[in-house]
N, C-alpha and C positions, 0 to 999 in steps of 0.2 A: 504493499500500500504506499509506502514512503517514496518508492520510485515514482509512482503515479502522481503523487503530490508534487514531487520535484519537477516533473514533466509539465504540469499544469502551471507551476509557478514560472518555469522558463517561458512557456508560451505566452503567457500574460505579459511578462517582461519584454519579449520579442515584439509582441504586438504594440506595446506602449513605446519601444524604441522607434518602431517604424513610424507610428502616428506622429511622435514627436518631431521627427526629421521632416516629415511632410508638412507640418504645421509651420516649422522654421522656414521652409522654402516658401510657403505662401505669405508668411510675414515679411520676408525679404522682398518678395516680388510686389507686395503692396507698399512697401517702403515704410513700413512701421518700424518703430524703434524696438530694439531688443537687446538683451545681453545674453550672448550664447551660453556662457557658463552658468549664469543666474537662471535663465529660462529652462535649462536642461539638467539642473543640479539633482532633482530627485532621481531622474532616469540615470545620470551620472553615477550616483551612489549605488542604485541597484545594479547597474552593469558591473561595477567594480566588485561589489560582494557576491553576485549570483553567476554571472555569465562566465564561460570558459575564457581562458587566455587569448585563444584564437579570436572569439566574438569581441572581446574587450578591445584587442589590438585593431580590428577592422571597425569597431564602433569609433574609436578615437581618431582613426585616420579619416572617416566621414566627418567627424566634427571639424577636424582641421581643414578638409576641403570646403565644408559649408563656411567656415570663417572665411577662408581666402575667396570664394566666390562671393559671398555677400558684400565684402570690402570691394571688390572690383565691379559688381553689379551697381553699387551705389555710386562709384566714380564713373561708370559708363552712363548713368542716367542724368537727365537735365536737372539743374539746381531747383529746388523748390524754395518758395517763400510764402509765408502767411500773410494774407491781406484780409483783415477783419476776420470774418468766420469762414473764408474760402483759402484754400491752398492752391497756389498756381505753379506751373513748371516754367522756368525761364530758358528760353531757346537763344542761344547766342551764335553769332556768325563772327569769326569761324567757330565751328563746334569744338569745344575744349574736351568733350567727352569721347571723340571718336577714337583716340588712341587706346582707350580702356575697353571698347566694344568687343573686339575679337578675344582680347585676353579673358574678358567675363564670360563669352561663349565657350571658350576653351576649359576654363575652369569650372564651368557648369557641366560640361561633358565628363571631366574627371571626377567631379562629385557623383554624377550618375553611375559612373564605373564603379567607384568605391562603395555606393550604396547597393549595387548589385552583388559585389563581393560580400558585403555584410550579410545581405540576405541569404546568399548561398551558405554561408558559415552558420547562420542560426537555423537554417533549415537542416543543414547536415547534423548539427547538434541535437535538434529535437527528433530526428530519425534515429540517430544512435540511442537514444534513451527509450525507444519505444521496445 
């Protein structure tokens, strides 16, 4: 019975890991503010305590790719300014964000690759415990 409980605990953790990563990507795309370590601190703690070394390593690689991509995504996006209750994007000529656009695309692809490796590691671990 203990093995079944452990398996359910891992499944729950891995679902929350995936959901958290997807939420962070949506937050970045919406250009909302967040603190990567703070917003993922509970998941970070659970990964550190419960996940295998392989899954934890892949998770922290995803977190690093997410940090890198989010910084580049912000640099590649038009500057925003609050005017009263509205937020507007400022478009400049020449476009100062152009040099960050391709690096942001490349960083997003690297992030997606790292996420796929993490998912594969989580699936492998859950299958091994069956």
